N, C-alpha and C positions, 0 to 999 in steps of 0.2 A: 196121508200117504204111506211112505213105509216107516211108521213110529213103531216103539215097543209096545208091547201088550201093557206091561207097568206105564209106560207114558200114555197112553190112553186112558187106564184109569185114573191116573190123576188128571188128564183133561175132562173126564165124566165128571170128575171131583169138584171140578170148578166150576163147572156148568151147572151141576146140580145146585152148586151153593149159591149160584145169583141167581136162578129159578127160584131157590125157598126163599131165597131173602126178597126177591123183589114182589113174591105171589105174582107175576106177571108171565108172557113169552118175550118169545127172543126167537129169532131167526138166523136159522141154523144151516151153513154149508157145509159138508164133508166132499172127501174124495180124493184124486192123486193126480193124474193128468188130466183128469175132467171132472165135471159135478156128476157127483152118485147119489146127492140127495140134497136137496133144499126147501126149507119149510120153516114156518113158525112154527115152534114147542114149545106146552108147557110142563114137561116134565123131561128130564133126562132119559128116561125109557123111551120115549120117540126119537131119537137122533139113532139114522141108522150110519152103520160103517160098511163099506164096499171097496172093495177094488184091494189098499193095501199095496199098490207098485209104488213106482218114480213119482216123484212130486213135481208137478209144476202148480205154481198156485196162481197164476194168471187168470186162468177159468173162474178159479172159486171165488179171486177177489172183485172178479169183474163182475161174476153173479151177485157177491154180497152187496157191491154198488149201487145195481139197480135197482134197489130198495128203497132207496134216496135214505142210507141211517144217517146217525147224528156220528159216528165212527163206526171202526169194522176192529173187532179183536180175533185176532189170532192164536189160538192155542197149538204153541210146533216146538218141538227139537230145533228149530232154526235152519235145518238143512233145507233149504230152498231158492232158488233165485229170485230176489225179488224186482216188481214190478217197477217200472219208472216211476216217478211221485206221479206226474199229470195223468197215466191211468186212474188215480184215486179220485179223479174228479173232486180235490179239495175235500176230500172224506177222511180224517185223521185215522191213522193206520198204530194201532197198540199191537203192538208182540209180545203175547206172555210165551217165556221159556221155560220148557218143562226140558228135565234132565241135565247133558253138558253144559248148560250155560251158552250156546255158543254167540254171543252177541257179536263177535267180530264180524259177523255174515251180514251184521243189518245194519244197511244204509244209516247215515246220519238223520234224514227227515224221518225217521221210524221210531216211535214211543217204545221203551222196549221195558219190560217187566220182568225180573226174574221170579219164578215161581219156585222156593226152597221148602223141603219138608220140615 
């Protein structure tokens, strides 16, 4: 979505850390008001960021849920409207907040992690 370049650098650092630690792949979805990239990646360099306009996470989360994951992790500045819990089809949503820690936007059913420098 509309995250700053600094926030995106932090996101890429976190994704890279997970990929290196697990030595595996993960399904990554990026976009703004629509899905712009959705694929399994083994390296953060495989992730594509396009768009960067307004943020509507509903299509991105719906695409992630299609893969039937054990959980969905969103790395975000927190400035978006959350979908109703039932749209997650029982898949736990973990929100990793980057930057200003806008946890007051997060509904009670969301698991929140604040990433700090």
